[in-house]
C-alpha positions, 0 to 999 in steps of 0.5 A, spaced: 501 486 577 505 492 577 511 490 573 517 491 576 525 489 575 527 490 568 520 491 566 519 496 570 519 501 565 513 500 562 509 500 568 512 507 568 509 507 561 502 505 563 501 510 569 503 515 564 498 513 559 493 512 564 494 520 566 493 522 559 487 517 557 484 520 563 486 528 562 480 529 557 475 525 552 479 526 545 479 519 542 485 516 540 488 514 533 493 508 534 496 505 528 497 498 528 501 494 523 502 488 526 509 489 528 512 490 534 512 496 536 505 497 533 504 490 537 507 494 544 504 499 543 497 496 543 498 492 548 500 497 553 494 502 551 490 495 552 493 494 559 492 501 562 484 501 560 483 495 562 486 496 569 481 502 569 474 501 573 469 501 568 465 508 569 472 511 568 473 507 560 469 512 557 475 514 552 474 512 545 481 507 542 481 506 535 486 501 532 487 503 525 490 498 521 492 500 513 490 494 508 494 496 501 491 489 498 498 489 496 500 486 502 504 479 504 498 474 504 502 471 510 502 478 514 495 480 511 492 474 515 496 475 521 493 483 520 486 481 519 486 475 524 490 480 529 484 487 528 478 481 529 482 480 536 482 486 539 475 488 536 472 481 540 477 482 546 475 489 547 468 487 547 469 482 552 473 486 557 468 493 555 474 497 553 470 502 548 476 499 543 475 499 536 479 496 531 479 498 524 480 496 518 482 501 512 483 501 504 486 505 499 479 508 495 478 502 489 481 508 484 486 508 487 490 502 488 495 498 486 492 494 480 487 499 479 494 504 477 498 500 474 493 495 470 488 500 469 491 506 467 498 503 465 502 506 471 509 504 471 512 500 477 514 505 483 522 505 483 527 509 486 529 515 487 524 519 484 517 515 481 515 513 488 508 513 487 505 508 491 506 510 499 501 515 498 495 513 495 496 506 499 497 508 505 497 515 507 491 518 504 487 512 507 490 513 514 489 522 513 482 520 511 480 516 517 483 521 522 480 528 519 472 523 520 474 523 526 476 530 528 469 532 524 466 528 529 470 530 535 473 536 534 480 534 537 483 527 536 491 524 540 494 520 536 498 515 538 505 513 535 509 507 537 516 510 534 522 510 538 528 513 538 532 506 538 530 504 532 534 507 527 538 514 527 534 518 523 528 517 526 531 519 533 533 526 530 526 527 528 523 525 534 528 530 538 526 534 533 518 535 535 519 535 542 516 540 546 520 540 552 516 538 558 510 536 553 507 529 553 503 531 546 506 535 540 501 538 535 501 534 529 505 538 524 500 536 518 493 535 520 490 541 524 487 539 530 490 533 531 496 532 537 501 526 537 503 522 543 509 517 543 509 513 549 515 509 547 520 514 545 525 511 550 524 504 550 530 499 548 530 495 542 532 489 547 526 490 552 521 490 545 520 483 544 524 481 551 517 485 554 512 481 547 516 474 550 515 475 557 511 468 558 515 465 553 512 459 549 506 461 550 507 468 550 500 472 547 498 479 546 493 481 552 487 480 545 490 473 545 495 474 538 501 468 539 506 473 540 511 466 538 508 467 531 510 474 531 517 473 532 517 468 527 515 472 522 521 476 524 526 472 524 526 472 516 529 477 517 537 478 515 541 483 519 544 487 513 551 492 512 547 499 512 542 498 518 547 503 522 543 503 529 537 498 527 541 492 528 540 491 535 541 483 536 538 482 543 540 475 543 538 468 544 529 467 545 526 461 546 521 460 542 517 455 538 523 454 532 530 454 532 534 460 536 536 465 532 538 473 534 533 478 531 535 485 528 530 492 530 530 492 522 525 489 520 519 492 515 513 487 511 513 491 505 508 489 499 508 483 496 510 485 489 514 492 491 519 494 485 522 500 489 527 495 492 532 491 487 531 484 491 525 483 496 529 480 502 522 481 506 518 476 501 525 471 500 526 470 507 520 468 508 520 463 503 528 461 506 524 460 512 520 455 509 514 459 506 515 455 498 508 458 497 510 464 496 515 462 491 510 464 485 509 470 488 517 472 488 518 470 481 512 475 479 514 482 482 522 480 480 518 479 472 515 486 473 521 488 475 524 486 468 518 489 464 519 496 466 524 497 462 522 493 457 519 497 450 515 491 448 511 493 454 511 500 455 508 506 451 514 511 448 510 517 450 506 519 457 500 519 458 498 526 456 501 526 449 508 528 451 515 525 448 520 526 452 528 524 452 532 521 458 538 523 459 542 519 455 538 521 448 534 515 448 526 516 448 523 515 455 517 511 456 511 512 458 506 508 461 503 500 459 501 499 453 494 496 453 497 490 451 501 490 456 497 492 461 493 485 459 499 481 460 500 483 466 494 482 468 493 475 465 500 472 469 496 476 476 490 472 475 494 465 472 497 466 479 491 468 483 489 460 480 494 457 481 496 460 489 489 461 491 491 467 493 485 473 494 491 477 489 487 481 486 479 483 488 473 484 484 471 490 485 479 492 483 477 488 477 471 491 475 474 498 475 480 496 471 474 494 466 471 501 467 478 505 465 480 500 459 473 502 455 476 509 455 483 507 455 483 504 448 478 498 448 474 498 442 472 490 444 470 492 451 472 485 453 478 484 453 477 484 460 472 480 462 474 474 456 482 475 460 478 472 465 474 467 462 480 464 459 484 463 466 478 462 470 473 459 466 467 461 468 465 469 467 465 475 472 458 477 474 458 482 469 460 479 463 453 478 460 452 486 459 459 487 456 457 488 449 463 492 443 463 499 441 463 497 434 462 489 431 469 486 430 468 487 422 468 495 424 474 495 428 477 491 423 475 497 418 477 502 422 484 498 422 484 497 415 482 505 414 488 508 419 493 504 415 491 505 408 493 513 410 497 512 414 494 515 421 496 510 427 491 507 430 492 509 437 489 516 434 484 514 430 482 510 437 482 515 441 478 520 437 472 515 437 473 514 443 472 521 445 467 522 440 462 517 442 464 520 449 461 526 448 456 524 442 450 526 447 453 533 449 449 539 447 456 543 446 459 541 440 465 545 442 467 539 447 468 535 441 472 540 437 476 542 444 477 535 445 479 533 438 484 539 437 487 538 444 489 530 441 491 532 434 495 537 438 499 531 442 507 531 441 508 524 439 503 525 432 508 530 430 514 528 433 517 526 426 516 533 423 519 536 430 525 531 428 525 533 420 525 541 422 531 539 427 535 536 423 534 541 417 536 546 422 543 543 424 
């Protein structure tokens, strides 16, 4: 039944979607976060395809959800349930719509980088390494695969001019007068279609909740539940046009204003000074998230704590900050182990799946070449926390026995050689011990002994004498 009255704009959008859908066979890709705008977009596409005759439903539509592996557990469950529901209902209705969950490469996950390699947790303004690795790269990989299979693809976006002033300018800049599809700025053979650009904030929730308490998406997701997740978001003074109160809509819980700025981020996000999204879930009764909030706040605190951070970068360079202090590098092996131990305790105590077995395996492998001569640090930490062994525990043998490691430390202390330098040299010699090219060992040895941090005291003495 066509939409009329205040919802007539959605009827127009469905008609436009239908026209673009039938125009060619290029597959569609829709990024679906589970939020209100992407839910609206998928709902309208779903309904448009559903209205077609079965023989017309020839276009493949991919609904792609990105799981960073550090999603808020409540949002994570909602996203996965919605993705399953889309697939189940699409099969039932013969719509040729497929929902896919995509993940970062296991070596590029948040914990593989922070705990495995000691990456400092992200912070503004210039150290935001997470978004590209956790979201952009997995999405680009999926898109490129579909382009390789089909030649060209069309990417549907649920962005709206009403969402923010900055986004409005961005959308307008990409528009080509009189055209519905625009070439993607960065991806060759990909086109962009923005059906929702003119929809106001007010209408988004009114449409999704048009059936009041029984409001459901076309695939059966509870829109009242989604609305309640957004209710936890509070307006802020600097939202600009994103602050759009649409009034009080009756749902299962309290009646409070809704804003257009809700964003559900990673539960361990250290970019923001205060994680208001996580805190707002807690304020509305999700007390099970309190330990996650506390862990996240601890992560922020230790970022500038010299007990956890190295005094040089991974390449051995020493640098000074603007105030003259020596800058920090990655988390030390001890610091990484502390983060892991506390994360495993959090996982055990909350029951949330906060780090995967695959990530633990990757971190363990990284630690073998990062300085853990015992090669037992991770598996033993896991065993201490959970009282059980990891599947590969029995295959983890020390590179050297404890007495040998103690002797190495003793020799290093006797000759005033940094233990870390000894460890690096030992690990790299071991790495190339079966190589037929001895030059590899020599070059690696030369590179290590020339690193800045080893000679910083000598450089300081020379500089002081010159002064």
